[in-house]
RONUBA-627655 format. One line per field, with one value per atom (N, C-alpha, C): residue in one letter; atom name; y, z, x. Coordinates in nm, 2 decimals, m for minus. Layout:
<kolmars>
type A;... $
atom CA;... $
c2 Y;... $
c3 Z;... $
c1 X;... $
</kolmars>
This chain:
<kolmars>
type M;M;M;Q;Q;Q;I;I;I;R;R;R;E;E;E;N;N;N;S;S;S;A;A;A;L;L;L;Y;Y;Y;N;N;N;P;P;P;A;A;A;H;H;H;Y;Y;Y;I;I;I;R;R;R;P;P;P;N;N;N;R;R;R;I;I;I;R;R;R;S;S;S;A;A;A;Q;Q;Q;K;K;K;V;V;V;S;S;S;S;S;S;T;T;T;E;E;E;S;S;S;K;K;K;D;D;D;A;A;A;R;R;R;D;D;D;L;L;L;F;F;F;Y;Y;Y;S;S;S;F;F;F;Y;Y;Y;Y;Y;Y;D;D;D;E;E;E;V;V;V;F;F;F;A;A;A;D;D;D;S;S;S;V;V;V;K;K;K;H;H;H;S;S;S;C;C;C;I;I;I;V;V;V;H;H;H;F;F;F;V;V;V;P;P;P;E;E;E;N;N;N;K;K;K;Q;Q;Q;I;I;I;P;P;P;N;N;N;R;R;R;K;K;K;E;E;E;H;H;H;P;P;P;G;G;G;L;L;L;I;I;I;V;V;V;Q;Q;Q;K;K;K;V;V;V;Y;Y;Y;N;N;N;I;I;I;A;A;A;L;L;L;E;E;E;E;E;E;A;A;A;V;V;V;E;E;E;D;D;D;H;H;H;S;S;S $
atom N;CA;C;N;CA;C;N;CA;C;N;CA;C;N;CA;C;N;CA;C;N;CA;C;N;CA;C;N;CA;C;N;CA;C;N;CA;C;N;CA;C;N;CA;C;N;CA;C;N;CA;C;N;CA;C;N;CA;C;N;CA;C;N;CA;C;N;CA;C;N;CA;C;N;CA;C;N;CA;C;N;CA;C;N;CA;C;N;CA;C;N;CA;C;N;CA;C;N;CA;C;N;CA;C;N;CA;C;N;CA;C;N;CA;C;N;CA;C;N;CA;C;N;CA;C;N;CA;C;N;CA;C;N;CA;C;N;CA;C;N;CA;C;N;CA;C;N;CA;C;N;CA;C;N;CA;C;N;CA;C;N;CA;C;N;CA;C;N;CA;C;N;CA;C;N;CA;C;N;CA;C;N;CA;C;N;CA;C;N;CA;C;N;CA;C;N;CA;C;N;CA;C;N;CA;C;N;CA;C;N;CA;C;N;CA;C;N;CA;C;N;CA;C;N;CA;C;N;CA;C;N;CA;C;N;CA;C;N;CA;C;N;CA;C;N;CA;C;N;CA;C;N;CA;C;N;CA;C;N;CA;C;N;CA;C;N;CA;C;N;CA;C;N;CA;C;N;CA;C;N;CA;C;N;CA;C;N;CA;C;N;CA;C;N;CA;C;N;CA;C;N;CA;C;N;CA;C;N;CA;C;N;CA;C;N;CA;C;N;CA;C;N;CA;C;N;CA;C $
c2 m0.12;0.00;0.12;0.22;0.34;0.46;0.56;0.68;0.80;0.87;0.98;1.09;1.21;1.32;1.28;1.21;1.17;1.08;1.02;0.92;0.79;0.68;0.55;0.49;0.43;0.36;0.21;0.14;m0.01;m0.06;m0.17;m0.23;m0.37;m0.37;m0.50;m0.57;m0.71;m0.79;m0.80;m0.83;m0.85;m1.00;m1.04;m1.17;m1.17;m1.26;m1.26;m1.38;m1.36;m1.48;m1.54;m1.67;m1.73;m1.68;m1.64;m1.59;m1.45;m1.39;m1.25;m1.25;m1.36;m1.37;m1.34;m1.25;m1.21;m1.28;m1.41;m1.48;m1.51;m1.49;m1.52;m1.67;m1.75;m1.90;m1.94;m2.01;m2.06;m2.19;m2.20;m2.32;m2.38;m2.51;m2.58;m2.52;m2.45;m2.40;m2.28;m2.22;m2.11;m2.16;m2.29;m2.34;m2.34;m2.30;m2.30;m2.43;m2.48;m2.61;m2.58;m2.45;m2.42;m2.27;m2.23;m2.09;m2.00;m2.06;m1.98;m1.96;m2.02;m2.02;m1.88;m1.85;m1.72;m1.75;m1.66;m1.67;m1.56;m1.59;m1.49;m1.41;m1.29;m1.21;m1.14;m1.10;m1.03;m0.87;m0.84;m0.70;m0.64;m0.53;m0.46;m0.32;m0.27;m0.13;m0.06;0.07;0.15;0.23;0.20;0.26;0.32;0.41;0.46;0.35;0.33;0.23;0.24;0.37;0.38;0.34;0.32;0.27;0.12;0.05;m0.10;m0.13;m0.20;m0.23;m0.34;m0.44;m0.55;m0.64;m0.72;m0.81;m0.94;m1.03;m1.16;m1.27;m1.39;m1.50;m1.57;m1.59;m1.66;m1.77;m1.89;m2.01;m2.05;m2.06;m2.10;m2.25;m2.32;m2.47;m2.52;m2.61;m2.66;m2.74;m2.74;m2.81;m2.96;m3.02;m3.16;m3.20;m3.09;m3.11;m3.09;m3.14;m3.12;m2.99;m2.93;m2.79;m2.82;m2.73;m2.75;m2.73;m2.80;m2.79;m2.64;m2.60;m2.46;m2.42;m2.51;m2.48;m2.48;m2.56;m2.56;m2.45;m2.42;m2.32;m2.22;m2.13;m2.03;m1.94;m1.89;m1.80;m1.84;m1.77;m1.80;m1.89;m1.95;m2.05;m2.00;m2.01;m1.98;m2.11;m2.15;m2.26;m2.23;m2.12;m2.08;m1.94;m1.90;m1.77;m1.71;m1.59;m1.52;m1.41;m1.41;m1.31;m1.20;m1.08;m0.97;m0.92;m0.90;m0.84;m0.93;m1.06;m1.15;m1.19;m1.16;m1.19;m1.35;m1.42;m1.57;m1.63;m1.75;m1.83;m1.89;m1.89;m1.95;m2.10;m2.18;m2.32;m2.37;m2.47;m2.53;m2.64;m2.63;m2.73;m2.81;m2.82;m2.89;m3.04 $
c3 0.00;0.00;0.00;m0.08;m0.09;m0.03;0.02;0.08;m0.01;m0.06;m0.14;m0.10;m0.06;m0.02;0.08;0.19;0.30;0.25;0.14;0.09;0.07;0.13;0.11;m0.03;m0.10;m0.22;m0.21;m0.28;m0.28;m0.42;m0.43;m0.56;m0.57;m0.60;m0.61;m0.74;m0.73;m0.85;m0.92;m1.05;m1.12;m1.14;m1.11;m1.13;m1.23;m1.32;m1.43;m1.43;m1.44;m1.45;m1.59;m1.61;m1.74;m1.84;m1.81;m1.91;m1.96;m1.89;m1.93;m2.02;m2.05;m2.14;m2.28;m2.34;m2.48;m2.57;m2.60;m2.68;m2.81;m2.92;m3.05;m3.06;m3.00;m3.00;m2.86;m2.85;m2.73;m2.71;m2.60;m2.57;m2.44;m2.42;m2.30;m2.17;m2.18;m2.06;m2.00;m2.08;m2.03;m1.98;m1.99;m1.93;m1.78;m1.72;m1.57;m1.52;m1.41;m1.35;m1.22;m1.18;m1.05;m1.06;m0.99;m0.99;m0.93;m0.85;m0.78;m0.86;m0.98;m1.07;m1.11;m1.11;m1.16;m1.23;m1.32;m1.38;m1.30;m1.27;m1.22;m1.33;m1.32;m1.42;m1.34;m1.41;m1.35;m1.37;m1.39;m1.40;m1.27;m1.23;m1.11;m1.13;m1.05;m1.05;m0.93;m0.94;m0.82;m0.78;m0.67;m0.63;m0.49;m0.45;m0.32;m0.23;m0.11;m0.02;0.02;0.03;0.08;m0.03;m0.15;m0.26;m0.26;m0.18;m0.17;m0.08;m0.14;m0.06;0.04;0.01;0.10;0.05;0.14;0.10;0.06;m0.01;m0.04;m0.02;m0.01;0.01;m0.13;m0.17;m0.30;m0.27;m0.31;m0.30;m0.43;m0.43;m0.55;m0.54;m0.63;m0.63;m0.77;m0.76;m0.89;m0.96;m1.09;m1.17;m1.14;m1.10;m1.07;m0.93;m0.85;m0.72;m0.71;m0.62;m0.60;m0.54;m0.60;m0.55;m0.40;m0.31;m0.17;m0.15;m0.05;m0.01;0.02;m0.04;m0.02;0.13;0.20;0.34;0.43;0.40;0.48;0.43;0.31;0.25;0.16;0.22;0.14;0.06;m0.04;m0.12;m0.26;m0.34;m0.48;m0.51;m0.63;m0.67;m0.79;m0.79;m0.91;m0.94;m1.06;m1.11;m1.24;m1.30;m1.43;m1.43;m1.52;m1.54;m1.68;m1.68;m1.80;m1.84;m1.96;m2.00;m2.07;m2.00;m2.05;m2.18;m2.19;m2.30;m2.43;m2.42;m2.53;m2.55;m2.44;m2.44;m2.46;m2.38;m2.39;m2.26;m2.24;m2.12;m2.13;m2.02;m2.02;m1.99;m2.08;m2.07;m1.97;m1.89;m1.79;m1.86;m1.87;m1.94;m1.84;m1.71;m1.62;m1.62 $
c1 0.09;0.00;0.09;0.05;0.13;0.05;0.12;0.05;0.08;m0.02;0.01;m0.09;m0.04;m0.12;m0.23;m0.19;m0.27;m0.39;m0.38;m0.48;m0.41;m0.46;m0.41;m0.45;m0.36;m0.39;m0.37;m0.45;m0.45;m0.43;m0.36;m0.33;m0.40;m0.53;m0.60;m0.57;m0.56;m0.54;m0.68;m0.68;m0.80;m0.82;m0.95;m0.99;m1.11;m1.11;m1.21;m1.29;m1.42;m1.52;m1.50;m1.51;m1.49;m1.59;m1.71;m1.80;m1.77;m1.68;m1.64;m1.52;m1.46;m1.34;m1.38;m1.31;m1.34;m1.23;m1.25;m1.15;m1.21;m1.14;m1.19;m1.22;m1.14;m1.16;m1.20;m1.32;m1.36;m1.29;m1.21;m1.14;m1.19;m1.17;m1.22;m1.17;m1.05;m1.00;m1.07;m1.17;m1.25;m1.38;m1.41;m1.54;m1.54;m1.64;m1.65;m1.70;m1.64;m1.68;m1.76;m1.76;m1.82;m1.85;m1.96;m2.00;m1.90;m1.81;m1.71;m1.58;m1.57;m1.45;m1.42;m1.29;m1.23;m1.10;m1.07;m0.93;m0.85;m0.73;m0.64;m0.57;m0.55;m0.47;m0.36;m0.25;m0.15;m0.17;m0.29;m0.33;m0.37;m0.31;m0.34;m0.39;m0.48;m0.52;m0.46;m0.47;m0.43;m0.56;m0.62;m0.74;m0.73;m0.81;m0.82;m0.87;m0.81;m0.85;m1.00;m1.05;m1.19;m1.29;m1.24;m1.33;m1.35;m1.27;m1.28;m1.40;m1.50;m1.62;m1.60;m1.53;m1.51;m1.39;m1.34;m1.23;m1.30;m1.23;m1.29;m1.18;m1.23;m1.14;m1.12;m1.00;m0.98;m0.88;m0.93;m0.85;m0.78;m0.65;m0.57;m0.56;m0.63;m0.63;m0.58;m0.47;m0.42;m0.54;m0.53;m0.64;m0.65;m0.54;m0.54;m0.59;m0.63;m0.69;m0.84;m0.90;m1.05;m1.08;m1.18;m1.23;m1.28;m1.24;m1.28;m1.43;m1.48;m1.63;m1.66;m1.77;m1.81;m1.84;m1.90;m1.93;m1.81;m1.71;m1.58;m1.49;m1.49;m1.40;m1.47;m1.55;m1.62;m1.52;m1.57;m1.49;m1.48;m1.40;m1.38;m1.27;m1.27;m1.17;m1.10;m0.96;m0.88;m0.80;m0.81;m0.74;m0.66;m0.69;m0.63;m0.59;m0.51;m0.46;m0.50;m0.54;m0.58;m0.49;m0.43;m0.34;m0.42;m0.44;m0.52;m0.46;m0.32;m0.26;m0.29;m0.28;m0.30;m0.45;m0.53;m0.67;m0.69;m0.61;m0.63;m0.59;m0.65;m0.62;m0.48;m0.41;m0.27;m0.29;m0.24;m0.25;m0.14;m0.18;m0.09;m0.01;0.12;0.20;0.28;0.24;0.32;0.29 $
</kolmars>
């Protein structure tokens, strides 16, 4: 967090819902398995801290792992990365 002229700034990461991806080719990697699915992006904004409405819980879960139970682990799920500059999902080659 940075301080500028007595105003706190915050740098939140962007998370993108699969149905919001604007890809010319629809690939299976953009299909959602769960209503909590999000894509992580390396895009950050700089916003005033008082404009942040609430925090959220985001679970980073490898694709080969089971998505945690919603009641035991509330929050959103990230299993994939979206490259905003190229407007495409990043494939996991591990």
